[in-house]
N, CA, C and O atoms as a GROMACS GRO file, in nm:
protein
  224
    1MET      N    1  -1.118   0.319  -0.564
    1MET     CA    2  -1.001   0.363  -0.635
    1MET      C    3  -0.933   0.242  -0.699
    1MET      O    4  -0.917   0.137  -0.636
    2LYS      N    5  -0.895   0.258  -0.822
    2LYS     CA    6  -0.821   0.152  -0.890
    2LYS      C    7  -0.675   0.193  -0.896
    2LYS      O    8  -0.642   0.312  -0.908
    3THR      N    9  -0.588   0.093  -0.889
    3THR     CA   10  -0.446   0.120  -0.896
    3THR      C   11  -0.377  -0.001  -0.959
    3THR      O   12  -0.442  -0.100  -0.991
    4LEU      N   13  -0.250   0.008  -0.975
    4LEU     CA   14  -0.171  -0.099  -1.034
    4LEU      C   15  -0.071  -0.145  -0.928
    4LEU      O   16   0.008  -0.064  -0.878
    5ILE      N   17  -0.074  -0.274  -0.894
    5ILE     CA   18   0.019  -0.323  -0.793
    5ILE      C   19   0.107  -0.435  -0.850
    5ILE      O   20   0.072  -0.501  -0.948
    6GLU      N   21   0.219  -0.452  -0.785
    6GLU     CA   22   0.312  -0.560  -0.818
    6GLU      C   23   0.333  -0.640  -0.691
    6GLU      O   24   0.350  -0.583  -0.583
    7VAL      N   25   0.333  -0.772  -0.703
    7VAL     CA   26   0.360  -0.858  -0.587
    7VAL      C   27   0.475  -0.949  -0.624
    7VAL      O   28   0.473  -1.015  -0.728
    8HIS      N   29   0.576  -0.952  -0.538
    8HIS     CA   30   0.688  -1.043  -0.561
    8HIS      C   31   0.734  -1.099  -0.427
    8HIS      O   32   0.696  -1.050  -0.321
    9ARG      N   33   0.815  -1.202  -0.434
    9ARG     CA   34   0.862  -1.269  -0.313
    9ARG      C   35   1.004  -1.224  -0.280
    9ARG      O   36   1.089  -1.214  -0.368
   10GLU      N   37   1.026  -1.197  -0.152
   10GLU     CA   38   1.160  -1.166  -0.100
   10GLU      C   39   1.181  -1.254   0.022
   10GLU      O   40   1.128  -1.228   0.129
   11GLY      N   41   1.259  -1.359   0.004
   11GLY     CA   42   1.280  -1.454   0.114
   11GLY      C   43   1.150  -1.523   0.148
   11GLY      O   44   1.085  -1.580   0.061
   12LYS      N   45   1.112  -1.519   0.276
   12LYS     CA   46   0.988  -1.586   0.316
   12LYS      C   47   0.866  -1.494   0.308
   12LYS      O   48   0.755  -1.537   0.340
   13PHE      N   49   0.884  -1.369   0.267
   13PHE     CA   50   0.775  -1.273   0.260
   13PHE      C   51   0.737  -1.241   0.116
   13PHE      O   52   0.819  -1.247   0.025
   14TYR      N   53   0.609  -1.206   0.098
   14TYR     CA   54   0.561  -1.150  -0.027
   14TYR      C   55   0.551  -0.999  -0.006
   14TYR      O   56   0.507  -0.953   0.099
   15VAL      N   57   0.592  -0.923  -0.105
   15VAL     CA   58   0.589  -0.778  -0.099
   15VAL      C   59   0.493  -0.727  -0.206
   15VAL      O   60   0.505  -0.763  -0.323
   16ALA      N   61   0.398  -0.643  -0.164
   16ALA     CA   62   0.303  -0.582  -0.257
   16ALA      C   63   0.335  -0.433  -0.264
   16ALA      O   64   0.347  -0.366  -0.161
   17ILE      N   65   0.350  -0.382  -0.385
   17ILE     CA   66   0.386  -0.242  -0.406
   17ILE      C   67   0.282  -0.176  -0.496
   17ILE      O   68   0.250  -0.229  -0.603
   18ASP      N   69   0.230  -0.062  -0.454
   18ASP     CA   70   0.142   0.017  -0.540
   18ASP      C   71   0.233   0.099  -0.631
   18ASP      O   72   0.310   0.182  -0.584
   19LEU      N   73   0.223   0.075  -0.760
   19LEU     CA   74   0.315   0.137  -0.855
   19LEU      C   75   0.284   0.285  -0.880
   19LEU      O   76   0.367   0.356  -0.938
   20LEU      N   77   0.168   0.333  -0.836
   20LEU     CA   78   0.136   0.475  -0.854
   20LEU      C   79   0.186   0.560  -0.738
   20LEU      O   80   0.233   0.672  -0.760
   21THR      N   81   0.175   0.508  -0.616
   21THR     CA   82   0.215   0.586  -0.498
   21THR      C   83   0.346   0.538  -0.437
   21THR      O   84   0.406   0.608  -0.354
   22HIS      N   85   0.390   0.422  -0.476
   22HIS     CA   86   0.511   0.357  -0.422
   22HIS      C   87   0.495   0.316  -0.275
   22HIS      O   88   0.594   0.294  -0.205
   23VAL      N   89   0.370   0.306  -0.229
   23VAL     CA   90   0.342   0.251  -0.096
   23VAL      C   91   0.360   0.100  -0.106
   23VAL      O   92   0.316   0.038  -0.203
   24ALA      N   93   0.423   0.040  -0.006
   24ALA     CA   94   0.449  -0.104  -0.009
   24ALA      C   95   0.416  -0.165   0.127
   24ALA      O   96   0.419  -0.098   0.230
   25ASP      N   97   0.386  -0.294   0.125
   25ASP     CA   98   0.364  -0.369   0.248
   25ASP      C   99   0.397  -0.514   0.220
   25ASP      O  100   0.420  -0.553   0.106
   26GLN      N  101   0.400  -0.595   0.325
   26GLN     CA  102   0.441  -0.734   0.309
   26GLN      C  103   0.350  -0.827   0.387
   26GLN      O  104   0.270  -0.784   0.470
   27GLY      N  105   0.364  -0.956   0.359
   27GLY     CA  106   0.289  -1.059   0.430
   27GLY      C  107   0.348  -1.194   0.401
   27GLY      O  108   0.433  -1.209   0.313
   28LEU      N  109   0.305  -1.294   0.476
   28LEU     CA  110   0.356  -1.430   0.456
   28LEU      C  111   0.294  -1.497   0.335
   28LEU      O  112   0.347  -1.596   0.284
   29THR      N  113   0.180  -1.444   0.287
   29THR     CA  114   0.116  -1.493   0.164
   29THR      C  115   0.090  -1.374   0.073
   29THR      O  116   0.094  -1.259   0.117
   30GLU      N  117   0.063  -1.401  -0.054
   30GLU     CA  118   0.030  -1.293  -0.147
   30GLU      C  119  -0.096  -1.220  -0.099
   30GLU      O  120  -0.103  -1.097  -0.103
   31GLU      N  121  -0.195  -1.296  -0.055
   31GLU     CA  122  -0.321  -1.237  -0.010
   31GLU      C  123  -0.299  -1.145   0.110
   31GLU      O  124  -0.356  -1.036   0.117
   32GLU      N  125  -0.216  -1.189   0.205
   32GLU     CA  126  -0.188  -1.107   0.322
   32GLU      C  127  -0.113  -0.980   0.283
   32GLU      O  128  -0.141  -0.873   0.336
   33ALA      N  129  -0.020  -0.990   0.190
   33ALA     CA  130   0.054  -0.873   0.145
   33ALA      C  131  -0.039  -0.771   0.079
   33ALA      O  132  -0.028  -0.651   0.104
   34VAL      N  133  -0.131  -0.819  -0.005
   34VAL     CA  134  -0.226  -0.729  -0.071
   34VAL      C  135  -0.322  -0.668   0.032
   34VAL      O  136  -0.352  -0.549   0.024
   35HIS      N  137  -0.369  -0.747   0.126
   35HIS     CA  138  -0.457  -0.696   0.233
   35HIS      C  139  -0.385  -0.587   0.312
   35HIS      O  140  -0.443  -0.482   0.338
   36ASN      N  141  -0.261  -0.612   0.351
   36ASN     CA  142  -0.184  -0.513   0.426
   36ASN      C  143  -0.159  -0.388   0.342
   36ASN      O  144  -0.160  -0.277   0.395
   37LEU      N  145  -0.137  -0.405   0.213
   37LEU     CA  146  -0.116  -0.290   0.124
   37LEU      C  147  -0.243  -0.205   0.118
   37LEU      O  148  -0.235  -0.082   0.119
   38LYS      N  149  -0.359  -0.269   0.110
   38LYS     CA  150  -0.485  -0.193   0.108
   38LYS      C  151  -0.499  -0.108   0.232
   38LYS      O  152  -0.539   0.009   0.224
   39LYS      N  153  -0.466  -0.166   0.349
   39LYS     CA  154  -0.472  -0.088   0.474
   39LYS      C  155  -0.372   0.027   0.469
   39LYS      O  156  -0.404   0.139   0.509
   40GLY      N  157  -0.252  -0.001   0.420
   40GLY     CA  158  -0.149   0.104   0.411
   40GLY      C  159  -0.189   0.215   0.316
   40GLY      O  160  -0.163   0.332   0.344
   41LEU      N  161  -0.250   0.180   0.203
   41LEU     CA  162  -0.295   0.282   0.108
   41LEU      C  163  -0.406   0.369   0.168
   41LEU      O  164  -0.409   0.490   0.146
   42THR      N  165  -0.496   0.306   0.242
   42THR     CA  166  -0.603   0.382   0.308
   42THR      C  167  -0.543   0.483   0.405
   42THR      O  168  -0.584   0.599   0.406
   43GLU      N  169  -0.448   0.441   0.486
   43GLU     CA  170  -0.383   0.531   0.581
   43GLU      C  171  -0.306   0.640   0.508
   43GLU      O  172  -0.307   0.756   0.550
   44HIS      N  173  -0.239   0.605   0.400
   44HIS     CA  174  -0.163   0.701   0.320
   44HIS      C  175  -0.256   0.810   0.265
   44HIS      O  176  -0.224   0.929   0.273
   45LEU      N  177  -0.370   0.769   0.209
   45LEU     CA  178  -0.463   0.866   0.153
   45LEU      C  179  -0.528   0.952   0.260
   45LEU      O  180  -0.552   1.070   0.237
   46GLN      N  181  -0.558   0.894   0.377
   46GLN     CA  182  -0.614   0.972   0.487
   46GLN      C  183  -0.515   1.079   0.533
   46GLN      O  184  -0.554   1.193   0.560
   47LEU      N  185  -0.389   1.044   0.541
   47LEU     CA  186  -0.286   1.140   0.581
   47LEU      C  187  -0.273   1.251   0.477
   47LEU      O  188  -0.262   1.368   0.514
   48LYS      N  189  -0.275   1.217   0.349
   48LYS     CA  190  -0.267   1.318   0.244
   48LYS      C  191  -0.385   1.415   0.253
   48LYS      O  192  -0.368   1.536   0.240
   49ARG      N  193  -0.506   1.359   0.275
   49ARG     CA  194  -0.624   1.445   0.287
   49ARG      C  195  -0.611   1.539   0.407
   49ARG      O  196  -0.646   1.657   0.398
   50ALA      N  197  -0.561   1.488   0.519
   50ALA     CA  198  -0.545   1.571   0.638
   50ALA      C  199  -0.444   1.682   0.614
   50ALA      O  200  -0.464   1.795   0.658
   51LEU      N  201  -0.337   1.650   0.545
   51LEU     CA  202  -0.235   1.752   0.516
   51LEU      C  203  -0.289   1.860   0.423
   51LEU      O  204  -0.259   1.978   0.439
   52ILE      N  205  -0.369   1.819   0.324
   52ILE     CA  206  -0.429   1.915   0.232
   52ILE      C  207  -0.527   2.005   0.307
   52ILE      O  208  -0.533   2.125   0.281
   53SER      N  209  -0.604   1.947   0.398
   53SER     CA  210  -0.700   2.026   0.477
   53SER      C  211  -0.629   2.128   0.564
   53SER      O  212  -0.680   2.239   0.583
   54GLN      N  213  -0.513   2.095   0.617
   54GLN     CA  214  -0.436   2.188   0.700
   54GLN      C  215  -0.388   2.308   0.621
   54GLN      O  216  -0.378   2.418   0.675
   55LYS      N  217  -0.358   2.288   0.493
   55LYS     CA  218  -0.308   2.398   0.408
   55LYS      C  219  -0.418   2.497   0.373
   55LYS      O  220  -0.389   2.613   0.343
   56GLU      N  221  -0.544   2.453   0.376
   56GLU     CA  222  -0.655   2.540   0.335
   56GLU      C  223  -0.693   2.637   0.441
   56GLU      O  224  -0.785   2.717   0.421
   0.00000   0.00000   0.00000
């Protein structure tokens, strides 16, 4: 899946935000913030799939 993310610094943390889903995560480096965001997006999508399956 491709998406568009923004990474900016807030104090001592870097914040990565997926601009399509508005899922965000942070880390002490840009790389860590993006890595954490990828994990968060995976969990977000798994939860959405589970909720859709429950409705069917």
